[in-house]
C-alpha positions as CSV (number, residue, x, y, z in Angstrom):
1,M,27.1,-66.0,71.8
2,S,29.8,-64.0,72.8
3,E,32.5,-66.9,72.2
4,K,34.0,-67.2,68.8
5,I,31.3,-68.7,66.1
6,K,32.7,-71.7,64.6
7,I,30.9,-72.8,61.5
8,G,30.3,-76.5,60.2
9,L,28.8,-75.3,56.7
10,F,26.8,-77.6,54.3
11,G,27.6,-76.8,50.7
12,F,30.4,-75.5,48.9
13,G,28.1,-74.4,45.7
14,V,27.7,-70.5,44.4
15,V,26.5,-69.4,47.8
16,G,29.4,-71.5,50.5
17,Q,32.0,-70.3,47.9
18,G,30.7,-66.5,48.0
19,L,29.8,-66.8,52.1
20,H,33.9,-67.8,51.7
21,D,35.0,-65.1,49.6
22,V,33.1,-62.7,52.0
23,I,34.4,-63.6,55.1
24,L,37.7,-63.7,53.6
25,G,40.4,-61.4,55.1
26,Q,38.2,-59.8,57.8
27,D,38.3,-60.1,61.2
28,L,35.3,-61.1,62.3
29,N,35.9,-63.5,64.8
30,L,34.8,-66.4,63.0
31,E,36.2,-69.3,61.5
32,I,34.7,-72.2,59.0
33,I,35.8,-75.3,60.7
34,K,34.5,-78.1,58.5
35,I,32.5,-77.9,54.8
36,A,30.3,-80.6,53.8
37,I,30.3,-81.2,50.3
38,K,29.0,-83.9,47.7
39,N,31.7,-84.9,45.3
40,P,34.8,-85.3,46.7
41,E,36.4,-85.7,43.5
42,K,35.7,-81.6,42.5
43,K,38.7,-79.9,42.1
44,R,38.7,-77.3,44.8
45,S,41.3,-74.6,45.8
46,L,40.9,-74.9,49.9
47,D,42.8,-76.8,51.8
48,P,41.2,-81.0,51.3
49,S,41.5,-81.5,55.1
50,L,38.4,-78.7,55.5
51,F,36.0,-81.0,53.4
52,T,34.1,-83.9,54.2
53,T,31.4,-86.3,52.7
54,N,30.3,-87.3,56.1
55,H,27.6,-84.7,57.6
56,Q,28.0,-86.3,61.2
57,E,31.5,-85.4,61.2
58,I,30.3,-81.8,61.5
59,F,27.2,-82.5,64.3
60,D,30.2,-84.6,66.2
61,H,32.8,-81.9,66.0
62,P,33.5,-80.7,69.9
63,E,34.5,-77.2,68.7
64,I,31.5,-76.5,66.0
65,N,28.9,-74.2,67.6
66,T,26.9,-72.8,64.4
67,I,25.7,-74.5,61.4
68,V,25.1,-73.0,57.9
69,E,23.1,-74.8,55.6
70,L,23.8,-73.5,51.9
71,I,22.5,-77.2,49.8
72,D,20.0,-77.2,47.0
73,D,17.9,-80.7,48.1
74,A,15.4,-79.3,50.2
75,E,14.4,-82.3,52.0
76,V,17.9,-83.3,53.0
77,A,18.7,-79.4,54.4
78,F,15.3,-79.9,56.8
79,E,17.2,-82.9,58.1
80,I,20.3,-80.9,58.8
81,V,18.4,-78.1,60.2
82,K,16.1,-80.0,62.3
83,K,18.6,-82.1,63.5
84,A,21.2,-78.8,64.7
85,L,18.4,-76.7,66.1
86,S,17.0,-79.9,68.6
87,S,20.7,-80.6,69.4
88,G,21.7,-77.0,70.6
89,K,23.1,-75.4,67.6
90,H,21.7,-72.2,66.5
91,V,21.6,-72.2,62.5
92,V,21.8,-69.8,59.2
93,S,20.5,-71.0,56.0
94,A,19.2,-69.6,53.0
95,N,17.3,-72.5,51.4
96,K,14.2,-71.3,50.6
97,K,12.3,-74.0,49.7
98,M,12.8,-76.3,52.7
99,I,11.9,-73.0,54.9
100,A,8.6,-72.1,53.2
101,N,7.5,-75.9,53.0
102,N,8.6,-76.4,57.0
103,L,8.3,-73.0,58.4
104,D,5.7,-74.1,61.3
105,E,7.6,-77.1,62.3
106,L,10.8,-74.9,62.2
107,V,9.3,-71.9,64.9
108,A,8.4,-75.1,66.9
109,L,11.8,-76.5,67.1
110,Q,13.5,-73.4,67.9
111,L,11.0,-72.2,70.7
112,K,11.4,-75.7,72.4
113,H,15.2,-75.9,72.4
114,G,16.1,-72.3,72.7
115,T,17.9,-72.2,69.4
116,S,17.7,-69.7,66.8
117,L,17.1,-70.4,62.7
118,L,18.1,-67.0,60.5
119,Y,17.5,-66.9,56.9
120,E,17.8,-63.9,55.7
121,G,19.7,-64.9,52.6
122,S,16.6,-67.1,51.2
123,V,14.5,-64.1,50.3
124,C,16.3,-61.5,47.8
125,G,19.7,-61.8,48.1
126,S,21.1,-59.0,49.5
127,I,18.1,-56.9,50.4
128,P,17.3,-57.4,54.2
129,I,13.8,-57.6,53.9
130,I,12.9,-60.2,56.5
131,R,14.9,-58.3,59.5
132,N,13.1,-55.0,58.4
133,L,9.5,-56.7,58.4
134,E,10.4,-58.4,61.7
135,E,11.8,-54.8,63.3
136,Y,10.8,-52.0,61.4
137,Y,7.4,-53.0,60.6
138,D,6.7,-55.3,63.8
139,N,3.7,-53.3,64.8
140,E,2.8,-51.6,61.3
141,L,-0.6,-52.4,59.3
142,L,0.7,-53.8,55.8
143,H,-1.6,-53.2,53.1
144,G,0.8,-55.1,50.4
145,I,4.1,-56.6,49.5
146,S,5.1,-57.1,46.3
147,G,7.9,-57.1,44.1
148,I,10.8,-58.8,42.0
149,F,12.2,-61.7,44.2
150,N,13.9,-63.7,41.2
151,G,17.2,-62.0,39.7
152,S,17.2,-64.8,36.8
153,S,13.7,-64.6,35.4
154,N,14.2,-60.9,35.5
155,Y,17.7,-61.0,33.9
156,I,15.8,-63.2,31.1
157,L,13.0,-60.4,30.8
158,S,15.7,-57.5,30.9
159,K,17.1,-58.9,28.2
160,I,14.2,-59.4,26.0
161,F,13.0,-55.6,26.9
162,N,15.7,-54.2,26.4
163,E,17.9,-55.9,24.1
164,K,15.5,-57.4,22.0
165,L,17.0,-61.1,22.7
166,N,14.7,-64.1,22.0
167,Y,13.4,-65.7,25.2
168,H,16.1,-68.7,24.5
169,V,18.6,-66.6,24.1
170,A,18.2,-64.8,27.1
171,L,17.6,-67.7,28.9
172,K,21.3,-69.6,27.8
173,Q,22.6,-66.3,28.8
174,A,21.3,-66.3,32.3
175,Q,22.2,-70.2,32.2
176,D,26.0,-69.1,31.2
177,L,26.5,-66.5,33.9
178,G,25.4,-69.0,36.5
179,F,21.8,-67.1,37.2
180,A,19.7,-70.1,36.0
181,E,20.4,-73.7,36.5
182,T,20.4,-76.1,33.7
183,D,16.7,-76.9,34.4
184,P,15.5,-73.3,34.9
185,T,12.0,-74.4,36.1
186,L,12.4,-73.2,39.5
187,D,13.5,-69.5,38.5
188,V,10.9,-68.7,35.2
189,G,8.3,-71.2,36.5
190,G,7.6,-68.3,39.3
191,Y,8.5,-71.2,42.1
192,D,11.6,-70.0,44.1
193,A,9.3,-66.7,43.9
194,K,6.8,-68.5,45.6
195,F,8.8,-69.9,48.1
196,K,10.4,-66.5,49.2
197,L,6.5,-65.1,49.0
198,T,5.6,-67.7,51.7
199,I,8.6,-66.8,54.1
200,A,8.2,-62.4,53.6
201,A,4.1,-63.1,54.0
202,A,5.0,-65.0,57.4
203,H,7.0,-62.3,58.8
204,A,4.4,-59.5,57.4
205,Y,1.3,-60.8,58.6
206,G,2.2,-63.8,60.7
207,L,0.5,-65.8,58.8
208,F,2.4,-69.3,57.8
209,V,0.6,-70.2,54.4
210,K,1.8,-73.6,52.6
211,P,3.1,-72.9,48.8
212,E,0.9,-75.5,47.4
213,Q,-1.8,-72.9,48.5
214,I,-0.3,-70.1,46.4
215,L,-0.8,-69.5,42.8
216,N,2.9,-69.5,40.8
217,V,2.8,-69.0,37.4
218,G,5.9,-67.9,35.2
219,I,7.4,-66.5,31.8
220,Q,8.4,-69.8,30.1
221,H,6.0,-69.0,27.5
222,I,6.3,-65.8,26.6
223,S,5.8,-64.9,23.5
224,D,6.7,-62.1,20.6
225,H,2.8,-61.3,20.8
226,D,2.9,-60.5,24.5
227,I,6.0,-58.5,24.2
228,R,4.5,-56.4,21.5
229,Y,1.2,-55.6,23.6
230,A,3.1,-54.8,26.7
231,K,5.5,-52.4,24.6
232,E,2.7,-50.9,22.7
233,K,1.3,-50.0,26.2
234,G,4.3,-48.7,27.5
235,Y,4.8,-51.3,29.7
236,K,7.3,-53.9,30.9
237,I,6.5,-57.4,32.1
238,K,8.0,-58.6,35.6
239,L,7.5,-61.8,37.2
240,V,5.9,-60.0,40.6
241,P,5.2,-62.3,43.9
242,T,1.8,-60.2,45.8
243,A,0.8,-60.5,48.8
244,K,-2.5,-58.7,49.7
245,K,-4.5,-57.6,52.4
246,I,-8.2,-57.6,51.6
247,G,-10.5,-55.5,53.9
248,S,-9.4,-56.7,57.9
249,S,-9.2,-60.1,57.8
250,E,-8.1,-62.0,54.4
251,L,-4.7,-62.2,52.9
252,I,-4.4,-62.9,48.9
253,T,-0.9,-64.1,47.6
254,Y,0.2,-65.2,43.9
255,V,2.8,-65.3,41.7
256,L,2.5,-63.9,38.0
257,P,4.1,-62.0,35.3
258,K,2.6,-58.4,35.4
259,F,2.2,-55.7,33.5
260,V,4.2,-52.8,34.9
261,K,4.0,-49.5,34.2
262,A,6.7,-46.6,34.2
263,D,5.5,-45.1,37.0
264,D,6.2,-48.0,39.5
265,F,9.0,-48.5,41.2
266,L,9.6,-52.1,39.5
267,Y,10.0,-50.4,36.1
268,N,13.9,-50.0,36.3
269,V,14.4,-53.2,38.5
270,E,16.8,-54.4,35.8
271,N,18.8,-57.9,35.0
272,E,19.5,-59.5,38.5
273,Y,18.8,-57.0,40.8
274,N,15.3,-57.4,43.0
275,G,13.0,-54.6,44.5
276,V,10.6,-55.1,47.2
277,T,7.5,-52.6,47.5
278,V,5.9,-52.4,50.9
279,Q,2.8,-50.8,51.1
280,A,2.2,-49.8,54.9
281,A,-0.7,-48.2,56.8
282,F,1.4,-45.4,58.3
283,A,4.9,-45.4,56.5
284,D,3.1,-45.6,53.5
285,K,4.8,-46.9,50.5
286,Q,8.8,-48.2,50.5
287,F,11.0,-49.7,48.4
288,F,14.1,-52.0,49.2
289,F,15.9,-52.3,46.0
290,G,19.4,-54.8,45.6
291,K,21.3,-57.9,44.0
292,G,18.8,-60.7,44.2
293,A,21.3,-63.4,42.4
294,G,24.8,-64.2,42.7
295,G,27.0,-65.7,45.1
296,H,28.4,-62.4,47.1
297,P,25.2,-60.5,47.5
298,T,23.6,-64.1,49.3
299,G,26.8,-64.6,51.2
300,S,26.7,-61.2,52.4
301,A,23.3,-61.6,53.6
302,V,24.4,-65.2,55.4
303,L,27.2,-63.6,56.8
304,S,24.9,-60.9,58.2
305,D,23.1,-63.5,59.7
306,I,26.2,-65.1,61.2
307,T,27.0,-62.1,63.0
308,A,23.6,-61.7,64.0
309,L,24.0,-64.7,66.2
310,R,26.7,-63.3,68.5
311,Y,24.7,-60.9,69.7
312,G,21.8,-63.6,70.2
313,Y,19.6,-62.2,67.7
314,R,16.4,-64.4,66.8
315,Y,13.3,-64.0,64.7
316,E,10.5,-63.5,67.7
317,Y,7.4,-64.1,65.1
318,K,5.6,-61.6,66.4
319,K,2.8,-61.0,64.1
320,Y,2.5,-64.7,64.0
321,Q,2.3,-65.0,67.9
322,R,-0.6,-62.2,68.0
323,E,-2.8,-64.4,66.2
324,S,-4.3,-61.7,64.8
325,G,-7.5,-64.0,62.9
326,L,-6.0,-63.0,59.3
327,V,-6.8,-65.9,56.9
328,H,-5.5,-66.7,53.4
329,T,-8.3,-67.0,50.8
330,N,-7.7,-67.2,46.8
331,K,-11.8,-66.3,46.5
332,V,-11.0,-62.4,44.9
333,N,-11.2,-61.7,41.2
334,I,-8.1,-60.2,39.2
335,E,-8.1,-58.5,36.3
336,V,-5.9,-60.4,33.9
337,Y,-4.6,-60.5,29.9
338,I,-4.9,-64.0,28.7
339,R,-3.4,-65.0,25.4
340,Y,-4.8,-68.5,24.5
341,V,-5.6,-70.7,21.4
342,E,-8.3,-72.7,22.3
343,E,-12.0,-70.9,23.3
344,S,-12.7,-73.6,25.7
345,T,-9.7,-72.0,27.9
346,L,-11.6,-68.9,28.6
347,E,-14.6,-71.3,29.4
348,K,-12.4,-73.4,32.0
349,L,-11.0,-69.7,33.6
350,Q,-14.6,-68.8,33.5
351,V,-13.1,-64.8,32.4
352,S,-15.9,-62.8,33.2
353,Q,-16.5,-58.7,32.9
354,I,-14.0,-58.8,29.4
355,V,-12.8,-55.2,28.9
356,E,-10.8,-56.0,25.8
357,R,-11.0,-58.8,23.4
358,F,-8.5,-59.4,20.1
359,S,-8.9,-62.2,17.8
360,R,-6.5,-63.6,14.6
361,N,-5.4,-66.6,13.2
362,D,-2.1,-66.5,15.1
363,Y,-3.0,-64.3,18.0
364,K,-5.9,-64.6,20.7
365,Y,-6.4,-62.6,23.8
366,V,-8.6,-61.0,26.1
367,I,-8.3,-58.7,29.2
368,G,-11.0,-59.3,31.7
369,M,-11.5,-60.4,35.4
370,V,-10.8,-64.3,36.6
371,S,-11.1,-65.9,40.3
372,L,-7.8,-66.6,41.7
373,D,-9.4,-69.8,43.0
374,N,-10.0,-70.8,39.0
375,L,-6.7,-70.1,37.9
376,L,-5.3,-72.4,41.0
377,Q,-7.4,-75.2,39.9
378,N,-6.6,-74.8,36.4
379,K,-2.8,-74.2,36.9
380,D,-2.1,-77.3,34.4
381,L,-3.8,-75.0,31.3
382,L,-1.8,-72.0,32.4
383,E,1.1,-74.0,31.6
384,H,0.9,-75.0,28.5
385,K,2.5,-73.9,25.7
386,D,-0.1,-72.1,24.0
387,V,-1.5,-69.8,27.3
388,F,0.6,-66.9,28.8
389,I,-1.0,-64.9,31.3
390,A,-0.3,-61.6,33.1
391,H,-1.9,-59.7,35.8
392,T,-3.1,-56.2,34.6
393,G,-2.8,-54.6,38.2
394,D,-6.3,-54.3,38.6
395,Y,-9.2,-56.3,41.4
396,S,-12.7,-56.7,41.6
397,F,-13.3,-56.5,45.3
398,S,-17.1,-57.2,46.8
399,E,-18.9,-53.8,47.9
400,A,-18.3,-55.2,51.6
401,E,-14.5,-55.6,51.2
402,L,-14.3,-52.1,49.9
403,K,-16.2,-50.8,53.0
404,I,-14.4,-52.4,55.4
405,A,-11.2,-51.2,54.0
406,A,-12.3,-47.9,53.6
407,E,-13.6,-48.2,57.6
408,E,-9.9,-49.4,58.4
409,E,-8.3,-46.5,57.1
410,A,-10.6,-43.7,58.3
411,L,-10.1,-45.2,61.6
412,L,-6.0,-44.8,60.6
413,L,-6.2,-41.3,59.8
414,N,-8.2,-39.9,63.0
């Protein structure tokens, strides 16, 4: 796309305004022609003629050649993106839920119509992780990708651990700063991080995993007991999405609070910042760090995608096209800390290989092995206010899996 980029923008919330601010004053050979909004009564600083409540007005506008979708509603966003791609318009989006839920169809639409959908701003704000997974790691064997993908929950946890704030006070601060919504479940419940993990895993491994196949448990029921335990051990608690390759043919994915040790890159990722760790066979461990929340950081990622369209850039989904035979599984045991009240909780989760147990009237916990499959099947139990779970970082793999991993590692070293 060598001509001037003329944008039809859907949504003018935090990210939409952030994008406008980033564009303002720069000579980028692009222009926002029309902005679709939901509430025409809301006072805005821009010329009222820029705005419309009629989506079709943007699609029918003869000058607009690029659609930028930045609305909250994932279902409406999907219809917008689908219509744009099908009508020959390139699209930039930051809607992680919409992309995660529909990635296979979105890829098919791009191939069918020769259009491009870019979405760097949907994962980890200002960190260019999607582009790196697509280009830098396109021929790299990745053992794992994990990190802090949600700035709102990380802000809350930072305030709890560094300033000794109560969870609800820290949450209120995050809401006042615009990092968390009035209903914060998407962030603190790990859903936002799960959608981002779904997208990152697709580019890292070429495997399109449906969000409902991925366990996500959040931080909303963290207690003083859990915080005290972590501090006594020298840990911090972070909400960490993880994709990890097991042997040569299986991938596990999950989002859980995690006890993070002081020598972990994520230990010092604070407030609204995000951090992504990539463990590769050849490049070894690499770390990406940047702001993950806020209009300007995400707006800058959206702008990067818009300008990339000028050079005809598109995701090639290289690992997906290769069909490596990798499959997703939840049949792996991980070691967890579980605070609970009822003994039936441990029975339902089938906790085994217990290495630590503590019990008194107001505080009970165990550390032991639990199947990811069991955790997913009992997700409702894990969201009860009397239960808190955190990954310790340890796994239990079968001898066969360990043998495959060792053989693969030896092959790489030879």
